[in-house]
C-alpha positions in Angstrom: -29.2 -21.8 4.7 -27.6 -21.3 1.3 -27.6 -24.1 -1.3 -24.6 -26.5 -1.1 -22.0 -26.1 -3.9 -18.9 -28.2 -4.5 -15.4 -27.5 -5.9 -12.6 -29.9 -6.7 -9.5 -29.2 -4.5 -6.6 -31.6 -5.2 -7.9 -35.1 -4.5 -11.1 -34.1 -2.8 -14.4 -32.4 -3.6 -15.2 -29.8 -0.9 -18.7 -28.6 -0.2 -19.5 -25.0 0.7 -22.3 -22.5 1.1 -22.1 -18.8 0.5 -24.1 -15.7 1.3 -23.8 -11.9 0.8 -23.1 -9.6 -2.1 -20.6 -11.1 -4.6 -18.4 -8.0 -4.5 -18.2 -7.7 -0.7 -14.9 -8.6 1.0 -14.7 -12.4 1.5 -14.9 -14.2 4.8 -14.3 -18.0 5.1 -15.7 -20.0 8.1 -14.2 -23.2 9.3 -16.1 -25.5 11.6 -15.1 -27.7 14.5 -14.7 -31.5 14.5 -17.9 -33.4 13.7 -19.8 -30.4 12.3 -20.0 -28.8 8.9 -20.9 -25.4 7.4 -24.4 -25.6 8.8 -22.9 -25.0 12.2 -22.7 -21.3 11.6 -26.4 -20.9 10.9 -26.9 -18.6 13.9 -24.4 -16.0 12.9 -23.9 -16.1 9.2 -26.8 -13.8 8.4 -25.3 -10.9 10.3 -21.8 -11.6 8.9 -23.2 -11.5 5.4 -24.3 -7.9 5.8 -20.7 -6.8 5.4 -18.9 -9.8 3.8 -19.3 -12.4 1.1 -19.4 -15.4 3.5 -18.2 -18.9 2.6 -18.9 -21.8 5.0 -16.8 -24.8 4.1 -17.3 -28.4 4.9 -13.8 -29.6 5.7 -12.7 -33.0 4.3 -14.3 -35.8 6.1 -17.3 -33.7 7.2 -20.8 -32.9 5.9 -21.1 -33.0 2.1 -17.4 -33.1 1.4 -15.4 -36.2 0.4 -14.3 -38.7 3.1 -11.0 -40.0 1.8 -9.9 -41.5 5.1 -6.7 -39.4 5.3 -6.9 -36.5 7.7 -4.7 -34.1 9.8 -4.4 -30.4 10.5 -1.9 -29.9 7.6 -4.3 -31.5 5.2 -7.2 -29.3 6.3 -4.8 -26.3 6.1 -3.8 -27.2 2.6 -7.5 -27.9 1.6 -8.4 -24.4 2.7 -5.5 -22.9 0.7 -6.7 -24.9 -2.3 -10.2 -23.7 -1.8 -9.1 -20.1 -1.8 -7.1 -20.7 -4.9 -9.9 -22.5 -6.8 -12.4 -19.7 -6.0 -9.9 -17.0 -6.6 -10.3 -15.6 -3.1 -7.7 -14.0 -0.9 -6.7 -12.3 1.1 -9.7 -13.2 3.2 -11.1 -12.8 6.7 -10.6 -16.4 8.1 -12.8 -17.5 11.0 -12.2 -20.9 12.6 -13.7 -22.7 15.5 -11.7 -25.4 17.4 -10.4 -27.8 14.7 -11.1 -25.1 12.1 -9.2 -22.6 14.2 -6.1 -24.7 14.2 -6.3 -25.1 10.4 -6.8 -21.4 10.2 -3.8 -20.5 12.3 -1.6 -22.9 10.4 -2.6 -21.3 7.1 -2.1 -17.8 8.5 1.4 -18.8 9.6 2.4 -20.6 6.4 0.6 -18.5 3.8 0.2 -15.0 5.3 -0.6 -13.5 1.9 -3.9 -15.4 2.0 -5.2 -14.1 5.3 -6.2 -10.5 5.8 -7.8 -10.9 9.3 -7.9 -14.0 11.5 -10.5 -15.0 14.1 -9.7 -18.0 16.3 -12.7 -19.2 18.4 -11.8 -21.5 21.2 -8.7 -22.7 19.4 -7.0 -25.7 21.0 -3.4 -24.4 21.6 -1.0 -26.7 19.7 0.6 -28.0 22.9 1.0 -31.7 23.9 -2.2 -33.1 25.6 -1.8 -33.5 29.4 -3.1 -36.1 30.0 -3.2 -37.6 26.5 -6.6 -38.3 25.2 -7.8 -41.7 24.1 -10.2 -42.5 21.2 -12.9 -45.2 21.7 -14.7 -46.8 18.8 -17.3 -44.8 16.9 -20.8 -44.5 18.5 -23.6 -46.5 16.9 -25.6 -45.2 14.1 -24.8 -42.9 11.1 -22.4 -40.0 11.7 -22.2 -36.6 10.0 -18.4 -37.1 9.6 -15.7 -39.7 9.2 -14.7 -41.1 12.6 -11.1 -41.3 11.3 -11.0 -37.6 11.4 -11.5 -37.7 15.2 -8.7 -40.3 15.4 -6.3 -38.0 13.5 -7.3 -35.0 15.6 -6.7 -36.7 18.9 -3.3 -38.1 17.8 -2.1 -34.6 16.7 -3.5 -33.0 19.8 -1.6 -35.4 22.0 1.6 -34.9 20.1 1.5 -31.7 17.9 4.3 -30.6 15.7 6.4 -28.3 17.9 6.7 -26.0 14.9 3.0 -25.1 15.1 3.6 -23.4 18.5 6.7 -21.6 17.2 4.8 -20.7 14.0 2.4 -18.5 16.0 5.0 -15.8 15.9 4.9 -15.8 12.1 1.3 -14.8 11.9 1.2 -11.3 10.4 -2.6 -10.9 10.1 -4.4 -8.9 12.8 -5.9 -11.6 14.9 -8.9 -11.9 17.3 -8.9 -14.8 19.8 -12.2 -15.6 21.3 -12.3 -17.7 24.5 -15.3 -19.2 26.3 -14.2 -18.7 29.9 -14.2 -21.1 32.8 -16.9 -23.4 31.5 -14.8 -24.4 28.5 -12.9 -27.6 28.5 -10.0 -25.8 26.8 -7.4 -24.5 29.4 -8.0 -20.8 29.3 -4.5 -19.9 30.4 -3.2 -21.8 27.4 -5.4 -19.8 25.1 -4.1 -16.6 26.7 -0.5 -17.8 26.2 -1.3 -18.6 22.6 -2.7 -15.1 22.0 0.4 -13.5 23.5 2.6 -15.3 21.0 0.7 -13.9 18.0 2.2 -10.5 17.2 -0.9 -8.4 16.5 -3.6 -10.1 18.6 -6.4 -9.2 20.9 -8.1 -11.6 23.3 -11.9 -11.5 24.1 -13.3 -13.8 26.7 -17.0 -14.4 26.7 -17.3 -15.8 30.3 -19.8 -18.6 30.6 -20.0 -19.3 26.9 -17.9 -22.5 27.1 -16.5 -24.1 23.9 -19.4 -23.2 21.6 -19.2 -19.4 21.9 -21.0 -18.6 18.5 -23.8 -21.0 19.4 -24.3 -20.3 23.1 -23.7 -16.5 23.0 -24.2 -15.5 19.3 -24.8 -11.8 20.0 -21.6 -11.4 22.0 -19.7 -13.4 19.4 -21.0 -11.2 16.6 -20.3 -8.0 18.5 -16.6 -9.0 18.9 -16.2 -10.3 15.4 -18.0 -7.5 13.5 -16.1 -4.8 15.5 -12.8 -6.6 14.6 -13.7 -7.1 10.9 -15.2 -3.7 10.3 -13.4 -1.4 12.7 -14.9 2.1 13.1 -12.9 4.9 11.5 
């Protein structure tokens, strides 16, 4: 993997890695809860053949700061600040799970920053049914701040209604990738979410589950690369 670099964004230092030619179009990768930029190791090499790829450690994860204050709006704003500090944008924004929610919120609120949007197994911003509960952290060191999980569960149980309405404000061409019946995310909800985004296509990789880019990297890459670099 690429060496870890850091940048100050507001009140936090965010870690990131980058690959690809410096003058290639930028693509930014946002990981899921509990992971970091290393999570993309199986696909980043191919993505970097056409893009300058940046894999961010979101606040509370990996090598980034752990301030104890988390939430999807904070992660959204951190990504916007990251793009500002590195003078990137508009970018291809690729998010998985937690990262996908941060990505769709950014695309809805700051459309000028997002050229193309990829949402892998995004949790639709609808109230949890039944609501989730959070136990205490597991024993031993963690690669992320457990308070980030507490914040995620609270906002998944009771998301801001404006997030669902905001899907209609996304102007970037969007690719939604679903993992099929073996995912714990309700696939009908993912389809409903995709239908609310104006310029959106849905690709289901049946049997991939929630970790599409890890379990089925070739199919993930086929879908993403065809979307990011469409044939003339």
